C-alpha positions as a printed Julia matrix, in Angstrom:
490×3 Matrix{Float64}:
   3.09    6.39  -31.27
   6.26    6.12  -31.57
   6.63    5.82  -27.17
   4.45    2.89  -27.94
   6.24    1.2   -30.69
   9.36    0.91  -28.17
   7.94   -0.72  -25.54
   6.71   -3.23  -27.56
  10.16   -4.0   -29.43
  11.71   -3.86  -25.53
  11.37   -7.28  -25.78
  12.52   -8.78  -28.88
  15.6    -6.04  -28.37
  16.79   -7.78  -25.16
  16.15  -11.11  -26.22
  18.19  -10.56  -29.2
  20.87   -8.95  -26.88
  20.97  -12.24  -25.08
  21.18  -14.46  -28.15
  23.88  -12.86  -29.12
  25.75  -12.51  -26.57
  25.12  -16.45  -25.45
  25.77  -18.19  -28.38
  23.56  -19.84  -30.81
  19.91  -19.1   -31.42
  17.45  -21.02  -28.75
  15.15  -23.28  -30.05
  11.76  -21.73  -31.13
  10.26  -23.0   -27.47
  13.02  -21.34  -25.26
  12.91  -18.14  -27.29
   9.22  -18.32  -26.49
   9.73  -18.65  -22.75
  12.13  -16.08  -23.07
  10.12  -14.07  -24.38
   7.38  -14.42  -21.69
   9.58  -13.98  -19.75
  10.53  -10.32  -20.52
   7.55   -9.84  -21.01
   6.38  -10.57  -17.4
   9.43   -8.17  -16.05
   8.13   -5.78  -18.21
   4.36   -5.59  -16.56
   5.76   -6.3   -12.92
   8.05   -2.77  -13.27
   4.94   -1.08  -14.9
   2.73   -2.23  -12.4
   5.4    -1.63   -9.49
   4.78   -5.17   -8.76
   8.94   -6.49   -8.99
  10.11   -8.12   -5.82
  13.43   -6.23   -4.9
  14.36   -9.29   -2.42
  16.99  -10.48   -5.42
  18.8    -8.63   -8.09
  18.22   -9.93  -12.37
  20.69  -11.05  -13.94
  21.59   -8.56  -17.4
  20.64  -11.54  -20.43
  20.07  -14.39  -17.89
  15.77  -13.73  -17.52
  15.26  -16.81  -15.84
  17.46  -16.39  -13.09
  18.69  -14.52  -10.41
  20.92  -13.97   -7.51
  21.55  -13.29   -3.23
  24.81  -11.99   -1.86
  24.88  -15.54   -1.25
  24.78  -17.08   -4.24
  27.21  -14.53   -6.13
  29.77  -15.55   -3.14
  30.1   -18.62   -4.44
  30.47  -17.41   -8.33
  34.49  -19.4    -8.67
  35.22  -20.38  -12.2
  36.92  -23.0   -10.47
  33.2   -25.38   -9.51
  33.51  -28.59  -11.02
  31.1   -29.09  -12.95
  28.72  -30.67  -10.32
  28.9   -27.61   -8.17
  28.21  -25.39  -11.2
  25.03  -27.07  -11.89
  23.79  -26.53   -8.28
  24.98  -23.16   -8.48
  22.73  -22.47  -11.37
  20.22  -24.18  -10.08
  20.38  -21.7    -7.13
  19.61  -19.18   -9.03
  16.65  -21.01  -11.03
  15.28  -21.56   -7.89
  15.38  -18.51   -6.73
  13.73  -16.07   -9.83
  11.41  -18.98   -9.64
  10.46  -17.98   -6.34
  10.11  -14.62   -6.7
   8.88  -14.29  -10.74
   5.46  -16.81   -8.86
   5.04  -13.63   -6.43
   5.19  -10.92   -8.81
   2.21  -12.99  -10.55
   0.29  -13.43   -7.94
   0.45   -9.66   -6.97
  -0.37   -8.49  -11.0
  -4.02   -8.08  -11.76
  -5.74  -10.46  -13.56
  -6.35   -8.93  -15.83
  -2.68   -7.9   -16.88
  -1.82  -11.32  -15.96
  -4.52  -12.78  -18.33
  -2.14  -10.73  -21.49
   0.92  -12.56  -20.67
  -0.43  -16.09  -22.28
   2.04  -18.51  -21.46
   3.55  -20.8   -24.43
   3.46  -23.38  -23.08
  -0.46  -24.78  -22.86
  -1.59  -25.39  -19.44
  -2.27  -22.92  -16.64
   0.67  -20.01  -15.82
   2.19  -22.0   -12.72
   3.11  -24.9   -14.41
   4.34  -22.5   -17.24
   6.6   -20.39  -15.18
   8.09  -23.51  -14.05
   8.4   -25.31  -17.32
   9.91  -22.46  -18.64
  12.26  -21.69  -16.27
  14.02  -25.1   -16.76
  14.32  -24.45  -20.01
  15.72  -21.64  -19.46
  18.42  -23.26  -17.11
  19.39  -25.84  -19.28
  20.28  -23.01  -22.23
  22.38  -21.41  -19.07
  24.59  -24.39  -18.55
  26.67  -24.0   -22.15
  30.01  -23.29  -21.79
  29.52  -19.47  -23.17
  26.51  -18.87  -20.99
  28.21  -19.48  -18.18
  31.34  -17.02  -18.28
  28.69  -14.88  -18.68
  26.96  -15.47  -16.16
  29.87  -16.2   -13.27
  31.22  -12.3   -14.6
  27.6   -10.33  -14.52
  26.07  -13.08  -10.7
  26.56  -10.26   -9.21
  24.24   -7.71   -6.27
  24.36   -3.67   -6.67
  25.98   -2.07   -3.47
  22.83   -0.61   -1.27
  24.61    2.56   -1.18
  24.51    5.64   -3.29
  27.8     6.95   -4.39
  26.8     9.65   -6.1
  24.15   10.9    -2.91
  27.44   10.7    -0.98
  29.63   12.73   -3.12
  26.87   15.31   -3.6
  26.25   15.15    0.13
  30.09   16.06    1.09
  30.66   12.81    2.36
  34.16   12.75    3.72
  32.42   16.09    6.03
  29.1    15.36    6.89
  30.14   11.59    8.04
  31.79   13.14   10.96
  28.86   14.71   12.67
  27.01   11.17   12.4
  29.8     9.13   13.4
  29.56   11.58   16.91
  25.25   10.74   16.75
  26.69    6.35   16.43
  28.7     6.48   19.3
  26.97    7.91   21.14
  24.13    5.63   21.09
  25.83    2.56   21.23
  27.48    3.92   24.67
  23.66    4.22   25.44
  22.71    0.67   24.62
  26.41   -0.73   25.87
  25.1     0.64   29.41
  21.71   -1.07   29.0
  23.67   -3.77   29.5
  25.07   -3.09   32.3
  21.96   -3.8    34.41
  21.38   -6.59   36.71
  18.49   -8.41   34.71
  16.76   -8.94   37.75
  15.8    -5.47   37.93
  14.95   -3.91   34.52
  13.7    -0.41   34.32
  10.6    -0.62   32.98
   7.99    1.81   31.76
   4.97   -0.48   31.69
   3.91   -3.85   32.0
   6.66   -6.88   30.52
   4.64   -9.05   28.74
   6.55  -12.91   27.17
   5.59  -13.78   24.08
   7.76  -17.74   23.82
   7.7   -19.56   20.28
   5.38  -22.83   20.24
   6.68  -26.02   21.67
   9.42  -28.17   20.5
  12.47  -29.97   21.01
  15.37  -28.85   22.13
  18.68  -26.64   21.05
  20.73  -30.11   22.27
  18.32  -32.3    20.28
  18.31  -30.38   17.23
  22.03  -30.33   17.24
  21.75  -33.79   15.4
  19.0   -32.61   12.98
  21.46  -30.34   10.71
  24.07  -34.0    10.05
  23.45  -35.53    6.28
  21.67  -31.48    5.56
  25.09  -30.72    3.16
  24.39  -33.53    0.59
  25.06  -30.81   -2.33
  28.05  -30.34   -4.25
  28.1   -26.72   -2.81
  27.86  -28.1     0.64
  24.86  -25.79    1.49
  23.09  -26.8     4.33
  19.73  -27.45    3.67
  17.29  -29.35    6.05
  14.44  -30.98    4.88
  11.26  -28.8     6.02
  10.04  -31.01    8.56
  13.51  -30.68   10.18
  13.7   -27.24    9.04
  10.66  -26.42   11.15
  12.09  -28.6    14.41
  15.26  -26.19   14.55
  13.47  -22.89   13.81
  11.32  -23.89   16.99
  14.51  -25.39   18.88
  16.34  -22.46   18.52
  13.53  -19.7    18.92
  13.58  -16.73   22.02
  11.22  -15.43   24.02
  10.85  -11.84   23.88
  10.16  -10.14   26.97
   8.97   -6.45   25.67
   8.57   -3.64   28.51
   5.05   -2.63   27.08
   3.95    0.92   27.24
   1.85    1.74   24.72
  -0.31   -1.03   22.14
   2.83    0.39   19.75
   4.89   -1.77   22.02
   2.51   -5.52   21.04
   4.37   -7.45   17.73
   1.99   -8.35   15.67
   1.43   -9.7    11.87
   1.38   -6.71    8.99
  -2.44   -6.86    6.45
  -3.69   -4.67    4.05
  -6.44   -2.33    5.43
  -9.39   -1.51    3.85
  -7.74    1.51    2.58
  -4.84   -0.42    0.61
  -2.03    0.5     3.03
  -0.36   -1.58    5.37
  -0.78   -2.15    8.99
   0.36   -4.26   11.83
  -2.53   -6.37   13.48
  -1.85   -6.47   17.07
  -4.42   -9.21   17.57
  -2.19  -12.11   16.28
   1.39  -12.07   17.57
   3.68  -13.8    15.01
   7.06  -14.09   14.33
   8.68  -14.6    10.67
  11.32  -17.62   10.1
  13.6   -16.73    7.07
  16.23  -18.95    6.38
  19.69  -17.44    5.34
  23.41  -18.63    5.11
  27.03  -17.75    6.09
  30.69  -18.36    4.77
  33.13  -19.25    7.9
  36.33  -19.45    4.65
  34.66  -22.26    1.82
  32.19  -23.62    4.57
  28.51  -22.44    3.58
  26.56  -21.7     7.41
  22.87  -22.69    8.58
  21.87  -18.83    9.35
  18.18  -18.66   11.48
  16.7   -15.52   10.63
  13.46  -14.44   13.17
  11.38  -11.08   12.35
   9.13   -9.4    15.06
   7.39   -6.63   13.79
   5.19   -3.69   15.89
   2.9    -1.89   14.9
   5.32    1.72   15.13
   7.66    3.25   17.0
   5.65    6.31   18.34
   7.49    9.79   19.09
   9.56   11.04   22.24
   8.35   14.58   22.07
   7.16   16.93   19.22
  10.73   16.28   17.02
  11.64   12.57   16.95
  12.28   12.52   13.28
  12.75    8.48   14.44
   9.64    7.69   15.23
   6.74    6.64   12.36
   4.66    3.84   11.1
   6.32    0.34   11.21
   8.77   -0.82   13.62
  10.45   -4.25   14.7
  13.24   -6.51   15.52
  15.61   -8.99   13.25
  17.06  -11.61   15.13
  19.22  -13.52   13.34
  21.01  -17.29   14.53
  24.27  -18.17   12.92
  25.03  -22.36   13.61
  28.29  -23.75   13.92
  28.53  -27.66   11.26
  27.82  -28.63   14.74
  24.67  -26.93   15.5
  26.36  -24.47   18.42
  25.46  -21.11   17.91
  28.56  -19.24   16.56
  27.16  -16.16   16.75
  23.9   -14.55   17.28
  22.91  -10.85   15.52
  19.86   -8.35   15.16
  19.1    -5.17   13.24
  16.06   -3.15   12.77
  14.27   -4.36    9.9
  15.1    -0.9     8.75
  19.13   -1.98    9.16
  19.99    0.22   12.18
  20.94   -1.5    15.31
  23.34   -3.8    14.11
  24.02   -5.75   17.15
  26.69   -8.93   17.62
  26.64  -11.44   20.97
  29.56  -13.81   20.21
  28.54  -17.78   21.44
  31.41  -19.64   23.56
  35.18  -19.54   22.75
  34.4   -16.34   20.19
  34.47  -13.08   20.45
  34.67   -9.58   18.06
  36.83   -7.81   17.03
  36.67   -4.1    14.95
  37.32   -2.71   11.9
  40.73   -1.3    11.02
  39.52    0.86    7.94
  37.69    3.87   10.0
  34.38    1.94    9.6
  31.58    1.9    11.93
  32.6     0.34   15.23
  30.88   -3.19   15.45
  28.5    -2.75   18.71
  29.06   -5.93   20.74
  27.49   -5.37   24.27
  28.16   -8.45   25.5
  28.6   -12.33   24.56
  25.68  -14.98   24.78
  24.35  -16.53   27.3
  26.05  -19.88   27.31
  22.5   -22.38   27.48
  22.46  -25.16   29.01
  20.54  -28.08   28.03
  16.86  -27.7    28.54
  17.57  -23.6    28.47
  16.24  -21.04   26.36
  17.22  -17.71   25.3
  15.3   -14.48   26.05
  15.34  -11.5    24.62
  14.46   -8.34   26.48
  13.11   -5.2    24.36
  12.38   -1.58   25.4
   9.28    0.13   25.4
   9.26    2.19   22.28
  12.29    2.26   20.51
  12.23   -1.45   21.02
  16.21   -1.62   21.4
  17.27   -4.97   22.62
  18.51   -4.05   26.63
  19.2    -7.35   28.25
  19.53  -11.05   26.96
  19.56  -13.91   29.72
  18.27  -17.84   29.94
  15.67  -20.05   31.04
  13.93  -23.09   31.33
  12.94  -23.72   28.02
   9.52  -25.47   30.0
   8.68  -21.59   31.59
   5.24  -20.27   31.33
   4.76  -17.53   28.78
   2.51  -14.55   28.68
   1.58  -16.05   25.52
   2.86  -17.93   22.12
   3.19  -16.12   19.01
   2.56  -18.23   15.69
   6.07  -19.26   13.58
   4.95  -17.58   10.36
   6.94  -17.7     6.48
   8.78  -14.6     5.4
   7.31  -15.15    1.85
   3.82  -14.81    3.08
   4.69  -10.47    3.34
   5.62  -10.56   -0.02
   2.11  -11.08   -0.86
  -0.33  -10.35    1.1
  -4.06  -10.22    0.41
  -6.28   -7.05    0.31
  -9.75   -6.39    0.46
 -10.32   -6.13   -2.25
  -9.52   -9.27   -3.26
  -6.1    -8.36   -5.33
  -2.77   -9.46   -3.21
   0.44   -6.98   -2.39
   3.75   -6.93   -0.64
   4.46   -5.16    2.08
   7.71   -4.06    0.2
   7.76   -1.91   -2.75
  10.13   -2.4    -5.91
  12.68   -1.04   -3.78
  12.14   -3.21   -1.12
  11.35   -1.0     1.26
   7.78   -0.57    3.56
   6.46    2.93    1.91
   4.37    3.27    5.43
   7.47    3.18    7.15
   9.64    6.28    5.8
  10.43    8.7     8.34
  12.24   11.95    9.02
  15.53   10.91    9.49
  15.92   10.44    5.68
  15.76   14.21    4.82
  18.66   14.46    7.46
  20.84   11.5     6.57
  20.92   11.01    2.87
  24.55   11.87    2.21
  25.23    8.61    4.24
  24.0     7.34    0.88
  21.3     5.01    2.27
  17.75    5.58    0.37
  14.78    6.64    2.87
  17.02    5.68    5.99
  14.91    4.82    8.95
  12.55    2.9     6.25
  12.23   -0.58    7.19
  13.12   -2.88    4.39
  12.62   -6.62    2.56
  15.28   -8.87    2.88
  18.49   -8.11    1.31
  18.01   -4.52    0.92
  19.59   -3.42    5.0
  22.65   -1.44    4.64
  23.13   -1.47    8.46
  26.19    0.97    8.51
  26.69    4.44    7.89
  30.5     4.74    8.45
  31.98    2.73    5.8
  29.45   -0.05    4.03
  28.17   -3.22    5.36
  24.96   -5.31    4.11
  23.08   -7.72    7.14
  22.77  -10.58    4.46
  27.2   -10.03    3.34
  27.82  -13.75    3.89
  30.87  -12.99    4.98
  29.65  -10.25    7.31
  30.23  -12.26   10.74
  33.54  -14.1     9.18
  35.47  -10.41    9.18
  33.26   -9.92   12.66
  34.37  -12.37   14.96
  37.12  -14.08   16.02
  38.42  -17.49   18.13
  39.48  -16.65   21.7
  43.11  -15.9    21.68
  43.96  -15.92   18.05
  45.08  -12.27   18.15
  43.58   -9.3    16.0
  42.2    -5.84   16.45
């Protein structure tokens, strides 16, 4: 009974704590909105439907933060930039809160009565707006700038218990060997690649070329934060313009891309009857200038075992291909990981090269510069069978026929998939992992501090190095790795 009382008063205690920190008590309707949001947060945690894509901010239930927005948290922001920054935190929470609400069971969501009359969805929007206006007060702003941080994806405790200082050397040897293997694949002539099965090509829907797309970035940075944010129609054209062709060595059904769905048993699978690429926008930073990044995510049903003791094999595999655009629309660089955060590779664009870190962390794998595309050409990415490693890049005329056309779909679809029982669930669990994709390698690599190494992950949860600490969504990741040609550096 005592435990139930504690659960019942938890939202009130949290609200009292937040109000005490932020100054005078809010008006009754704003206080009711905050209580409702806290109750909603408690319900999604209890039912396992929390979304792991962005970090909640203690004391600010209507705001969430990702690594890009955390990097913009400067005390010297102008009043207009501060308001725009808080608005982006609000929109991030609003998107995730709506997904979490949708994934709650009908009975649970019915218990959470909105404090504003009407359907829950508009009430979430109204409460979000009320709380954000309160969060612009000077007291709230000072606290928000301190707390708008994203937790590290590495466990310092696991590294301590796993004797990271010693075990890292055994892992380092494996990292170096794999990087040598991946670099070697790029020395094979593109006209005569080794294949295990049938090469099948998957191309994007028809669209404009890269040369025509550059102009779509104009007038997209009008906000006080100067973040490139093309309107939806222009953004769709940009995704089509920079979308690559995937040439996949197909030796088994595991090499056929598809769309994740929830099966009759409640588990997630990849439906290879529906080839799709999931698109997601992110942003990087070059100095103080935000850059637009276009991400393309390809899913495979599995990584099949190479033998009886293959610790890297398991359900689900994939590839994330990212295009970072300079302000003029030309690709500054391309880089890629698998959805586990593994196998990070960087392909610098024209006029740039990759530099190696000088801090003893994991070397940057950059097997080759990106092909320089002429007008009317499109990038082709060659993938190996089974491992789905990138083994080559080339270019070709954009109008060349493909074996199949993939659909471009919104990444957020993965965060609320329909289930056969009428409910909805995310592909990812609250920790941001695809539970069905756990790998045996996690039992070997836990001393590196990465939870469930080898499992597929949600955006925002991609630790990409065993040696040191790196995150794929770190907005300054490429800034640290790239130098203009002719500029000194390692």
